[in-house]
C-alpha positions as CSV (number, residue, x, y, z in Angstrom):
1,M,19.0,49.3,-1.2
2,K,16.5,51.0,0.5
3,D,15.9,50.2,4.0
4,D,12.8,51.9,5.1
5,I,10.2,50.0,2.6
6,L,6.3,51.0,3.1
7,I,5.5,49.8,-0.8
8,S,6.3,47.4,-3.1
9,I,5.2,47.7,-6.5
10,V,4.6,44.6,-8.7
11,I,4.8,44.7,-12.4
12,P,4.4,42.0,-14.8
13,V,6.2,42.8,-18.2
14,K,6.3,41.2,-21.6
15,N,7.6,43.2,-24.6
16,G,6.6,46.6,-23.0
17,D,9.1,49.0,-24.2
18,L,6.5,51.3,-26.0
19,W,5.4,52.0,-22.2
20,L,7.9,51.4,-19.4
21,E,10.0,54.8,-19.6
22,T,6.6,56.5,-19.4
23,L,5.6,54.6,-16.3
24,F,9.1,54.3,-14.4
25,R,9.3,58.1,-15.1
26,K,5.8,58.4,-13.2
27,L,6.8,56.2,-10.4
28,V,10.4,57.8,-9.5
29,T,8.4,60.9,-8.8
30,Q,5.6,59.7,-6.3
31,T,6.0,61.3,-3.2
32,L,6.2,57.8,-1.6
33,Y,8.8,56.8,-3.4
34,P,11.5,57.0,-1.2
35,R,9.9,54.4,0.8
36,T,8.9,52.2,-2.0
37,E,10.7,49.5,-4.5
38,I,9.7,48.4,-8.0
39,I,9.3,44.3,-8.5
40,V,9.3,43.7,-12.6
41,L,8.4,40.1,-13.6
42,D,9.4,39.7,-16.6
43,S,8.1,36.9,-18.8
44,G,10.5,36.4,-21.8
45,S,10.9,39.8,-23.1
46,T,12.4,40.4,-26.2
47,D,12.0,43.7,-27.4
48,R,13.8,46.8,-25.3
49,S,12.3,46.1,-22.2
50,L,15.3,44.5,-20.5
51,E,17.6,47.8,-21.7
52,I,14.8,50.0,-20.3
53,I,14.5,48.2,-16.7
54,E,18.2,48.1,-16.4
55,Q,18.3,51.9,-16.3
56,Y,16.4,52.3,-13.1
57,P,16.3,51.0,-9.5
58,V,14.1,47.7,-10.4
59,K,14.2,44.0,-8.8
60,L,14.1,42.2,-11.7
61,I,12.6,38.4,-11.4
62,H,12.7,36.4,-14.6
63,I,9.6,34.0,-15.2
64,P,10.0,31.3,-18.1
65,P,7.3,32.4,-20.5
66,G,5.4,29.1,-20.5
67,E,5.1,29.4,-16.7
68,F,3.3,32.8,-16.9
69,N,0.3,33.0,-15.2
70,H,-1.9,35.8,-13.8
71,G,-2.4,35.0,-10.6
72,E,0.6,32.7,-9.7
73,T,3.1,35.4,-11.2
74,R,1.6,37.9,-9.1
75,N,2.1,35.8,-6.1
76,I,5.7,35.8,-6.7
77,G,6.0,39.2,-6.7
78,A,4.3,39.4,-3.3
79,R,6.2,37.0,-2.0
80,A,9.4,38.8,-3.2
81,A,8.0,42.1,-1.8
82,R,9.4,44.0,1.4
83,G,7.0,46.7,1.9
84,K,3.9,46.2,4.0
85,Y,1.6,47.0,1.1
86,V,1.8,45.5,-2.3
87,V,0.6,48.0,-5.1
88,M,-0.2,46.0,-8.3
89,T,-0.3,47.9,-11.6
90,V,0.5,46.8,-15.4
91,Q,3.1,47.6,-18.0
92,D,1.1,50.2,-20.0
93,A,-0.4,52.0,-17.3
94,T,0.2,55.4,-16.1
95,P,-0.3,57.2,-12.8
96,T,-2.4,60.2,-13.4
97,S,-0.7,62.1,-10.6
98,D,2.3,62.2,-8.1
99,E,0.0,61.3,-5.5
100,W,-1.2,58.0,-6.6
101,L,0.4,55.9,-3.9
102,Q,-0.4,57.7,-1.2
103,H,-4.3,57.9,-2.4
104,L,-4.1,54.2,-2.6
105,I,-2.3,54.0,1.0
106,D,-4.9,56.5,2.2
107,G,-7.6,53.6,1.9
108,F,-6.2,51.6,4.8
109,K,-8.2,53.5,7.7
110,D,-7.7,50.2,10.1
111,E,-6.7,46.4,10.2
112,T,-9.9,45.5,8.7
113,V,-9.2,46.8,5.5
114,A,-7.5,44.1,3.1
115,G,-7.1,46.3,0.0
116,V,-7.6,49.5,-2.0
117,C,-8.4,49.4,-5.5
118,G,-8.4,53.0,-7.6
119,R,-9.6,53.4,-11.0
120,Q,-8.3,53.1,-14.8
121,I,-9.6,56.0,-17.0
122,A,-8.7,56.5,-21.0
123,P,-6.4,59.6,-21.7
124,H,-7.8,62.5,-24.0
125,D,-5.3,61.4,-26.8
126,P,-5.7,62.0,-30.7
127,D,-5.2,58.1,-31.1
128,K,-7.9,57.0,-28.1
129,N,-11.4,56.8,-29.0
130,P,-12.8,59.9,-27.6
131,V,-16.0,57.7,-26.5
132,Q,-14.1,56.3,-23.8
133,W,-12.4,59.7,-22.7
134,Y,-12.9,60.2,-18.9
135,R,-15.5,62.9,-18.3
136,F,-15.8,64.2,-14.6
137,F,-19.2,64.0,-13.5
138,S,-18.9,63.7,-9.8
139,P,-15.9,64.3,-7.2
140,P,-13.9,60.8,-6.8
141,Q,-15.1,58.9,-3.9
142,L,-13.4,56.8,-1.3
143,T,-16.0,54.0,-0.5
144,Y,-15.7,51.2,1.8
145,V,-17.5,47.5,1.0
146,H,-17.9,45.0,3.7
147,F,-20.5,42.2,4.9
148,S,-20.9,40.9,8.1
149,Q,-22.3,37.4,6.7
150,P,-20.7,35.8,3.4
151,E,-24.9,35.2,2.4
152,D,-25.1,39.0,2.5
153,L,-23.0,39.4,-0.6
154,L,-24.1,36.3,-2.4
155,N,-27.7,37.0,-1.2
156,L,-27.3,40.0,-4.2
157,S,-28.2,39.9,-7.7
158,P,-25.5,38.8,-10.0
159,A,-25.1,42.2,-11.2
160,E,-24.7,43.9,-7.8
161,Q,-22.2,40.9,-6.8
162,R,-20.3,42.1,-9.8
163,T,-20.6,45.7,-8.7
164,K,-19.1,44.9,-5.5
165,C,-16.5,42.9,-6.5
166,G,-15.1,45.4,-9.2
167,W,-11.6,44.9,-8.2
168,D,-8.7,45.6,-10.7
169,N,-5.2,44.8,-10.8
170,V,-4.4,47.7,-13.2
171,T,-4.5,49.8,-9.9
172,A,-4.5,48.2,-6.5
173,A,-2.9,48.0,-3.1
174,Y,-2.7,45.1,-0.9
175,R,-1.7,44.3,2.7
176,R,1.3,42.4,1.8
177,D,0.4,40.0,5.0
178,L,-3.3,39.0,4.0
179,L,-1.9,39.1,0.4
180,L,0.6,36.1,1.6
181,Q,-2.3,34.3,3.6
182,H,-4.8,34.5,0.9
183,P,-3.1,34.6,-2.4
184,F,-4.5,34.8,-5.8
185,Q,-5.7,32.0,-7.5
186,R,-3.8,30.4,-10.5
187,T,-6.0,31.6,-13.1
188,E,-5.6,32.7,-16.5
189,F,-8.4,35.6,-16.0
190,A,-9.7,37.9,-13.3
191,E,-7.4,36.7,-10.4
192,D,-8.1,40.4,-9.0
193,I,-11.9,40.0,-9.1
194,I,-11.8,36.3,-7.6
195,W,-9.7,37.7,-4.9
196,A,-12.1,40.2,-4.1
197,R,-15.2,38.0,-3.7
198,E,-13.2,35.6,-1.7
199,M,-12.1,38.3,0.4
200,L,-15.6,39.8,0.9
201,T,-17.3,36.1,1.5
202,K,-14.8,35.9,4.5
203,G,-15.5,38.9,6.1
204,F,-12.8,41.4,4.9
205,T,-13.1,44.9,4.2
206,L,-12.5,46.4,0.8
207,A,-11.8,50.0,-0.1
208,Y,-12.5,52.0,-3.8
209,N,-10.9,55.1,-3.6
210,D,-11.3,56.9,-7.0
211,H,-8.6,59.3,-6.3
212,A,-6.0,56.8,-7.5
213,M,-6.3,57.0,-10.8
214,V,-3.9,55.7,-13.8
215,F,-4.1,56.0,-17.5
216,H,-5.0,52.7,-19.1
217,Y,-6.3,52.1,-22.8
218,H,-6.4,49.1,-24.9
219,H,-7.7,50.0,-28.5
220,P,-10.6,47.4,-29.1
221,I,-9.9,46.1,-32.3
222,A,-12.4,43.6,-33.6
223,A,-10.1,40.6,-33.6
224,F,-9.7,41.5,-29.5
225,V,-12.9,42.0,-28.6
226,L,-14.7,38.4,-29.3
227,P,-12.0,36.8,-27.5
228,R,-11.5,39.4,-24.7
229,Y,-15.2,40.0,-24.0
230,F,-15.9,36.5,-24.2
231,S,-13.7,35.6,-21.4
232,V,-15.0,38.6,-19.5
233,Y,-18.6,37.0,-19.8
234,Y,-17.3,33.3,-19.1
235,F,-15.9,34.0,-15.7
236,E,-18.8,36.7,-14.9
237,Y,-20.9,34.2,-15.3
238,Q,-18.8,31.2,-13.4
239,L,-18.3,33.6,-10.3
240,F,-21.5,35.3,-10.2
241,G,-23.8,33.7,-12.5
242,L,-24.2,37.0,-14.4
243,V,-25.4,36.1,-18.0
244,P,-24.8,39.5,-20.7
245,I,-28.0,41.0,-21.7
246,P,-28.4,42.0,-25.3
247,N,-27.0,45.5,-26.0
248,K,-29.4,48.2,-26.7
249,S,-30.4,48.9,-30.4
250,L,-27.6,50.0,-32.9
251,L,-29.3,53.2,-33.7
252,W,-29.2,54.1,-30.2
253,H,-25.7,53.6,-29.7
254,A,-24.9,55.5,-33.0
255,L,-27.2,58.6,-31.7
256,F,-25.4,58.2,-28.6
257,T,-22.0,58.3,-29.9
258,M,-23.0,61.1,-32.0
259,K,-23.8,63.1,-29.3
260,I,-20.9,62.6,-27.4
261,L,-18.4,63.2,-30.4
262,L,-20.1,66.5,-31.3
263,K,-19.6,67.9,-28.1
264,E,-15.8,67.1,-28.5
265,S,-14.3,70.4,-30.6
266,S,-10.7,69.3,-30.2
267,V,-11.6,66.2,-32.6
268,S,-11.7,67.1,-36.3
269,W,-14.8,66.3,-38.2
270,R,-12.6,63.8,-40.4
271,D,-12.0,62.2,-37.0
272,K,-15.8,62.6,-35.9
273,Y,-16.6,60.3,-38.7
274,K,-13.8,57.8,-38.1
275,W,-14.8,57.1,-34.7
276,L,-18.5,56.9,-35.4
277,L,-17.7,54.1,-37.7
278,F,-15.2,52.8,-35.4
279,N,-17.9,52.4,-32.5
280,I,-20.4,51.4,-34.6
281,R,-18.3,48.3,-35.8
282,Y,-17.2,48.0,-32.0
283,R,-20.7,47.5,-30.8
284,L,-21.5,45.1,-33.6
285,M,-18.8,42.7,-32.5
286,M,-20.0,43.1,-28.7
287,A,-23.7,41.9,-30.1
288,K,-21.9,39.1,-32.0
289,T,-19.9,38.1,-28.8
290,I,-22.8,38.3,-27.0
291,R,-25.4,36.3,-29.2
292,I,-22.6,33.5,-29.3
293,F,-22.2,33.6,-25.6
294,R,-25.9,33.2,-24.8
295,H,-26.2,30.6,-27.4
296,A,-23.9,28.5,-26.2
297,L,-25.2,28.7,-22.7
298,R,-28.6,27.7,-23.7
299,E,-26.8,24.4,-25.1
300,G,-25.6,24.0,-21.7
301,E,-22.0,24.4,-19.7
302,E,-20.1,21.6,-21.8
303,V,-20.8,23.8,-24.9
304,L,-19.9,26.9,-23.1
305,T,-16.7,25.8,-22.4
306,G,-15.8,24.4,-25.4
307,K,-16.9,27.4,-27.2
308,Y,-14.8,28.9,-24.5
309,R,-11.4,26.7,-26.0
310,Q,-12.4,27.1,-29.3
311,I,-12.4,31.7,-29.3
312,C,-9.9,31.9,-26.5
313,K,-7.5,28.9,-27.4
314,T,-7.1,28.2,-24.2
315,V,-8.8,25.6,-21.5
316,P,-10.5,27.7,-18.9
317,Q,-9.0,27.1,-15.6
318,A,-12.8,27.3,-13.4
319,P,-12.1,29.5,-10.1
320,K,-12.7,27.8,-6.7
321,I,-15.4,29.7,-5.4
322,T,-18.0,29.7,-2.4
323,R,-21.3,29.6,-3.7
324,S,-23.4,29.2,-0.4
């Protein structure tokens, strides 16, 4: 067992055998791995996940499937951690470089920084949507967000508040002592964004370091889009009062998609056509989701919550937040 632990990586797992070996192989080559421990929170895997986990020096904690919760389960990992910093990621993410942990830690410039968030990107793989592939537009930046008074954040527009709180537990690091003092809320969604908002209203500083990248991609099939994005819109409304606006015209999106696909010489013409149709269907489903959300909201918050239960098959746990 390592004695000089600086970083504890916490990973919730449920049937992740498709990705875990790739993730672990990348974690053990990190430059800071000699001072790192890995904590896996498994909630009832029935595939080869446990077999794979046993091949690596991992602290395994079993969570009964019925007790899994995105906020509280991660708190269990933080309480079990020995490192000064707790790094959160997920089973289907992969660091893009061996300096991923170092880039996260680099963001802690002083004791005022409560956490550092990296960036997730889509890899240039044939089975991934080329429209979402990561493209380099400007050099990665390390930026800090701080508000001297809580109202300085709350007086921003809903969209600006959401941008400032763009936290992401796919790639994020926390000061363990502060995370224990200010744990995640018990919630089935957006535990990271809720935490970021609360920390900013309490006067802490958050860092965003684009250098700390991970590959992460969810194939957005039609059945996935409606419940996923209805959840996103619901919690963004609860947290920030943000209401999704209708998308630009389908023709605009089709032309934009064609422009991107035509530039990708590595994508065959057959696949260009396939991905064009895919993105059109995706946009249609996004537009439908926004229409359903806005219509339910016009009928009142009780109707909106009922629609959430119907679509997402769960009862929403309203975040505890400070409005003023």
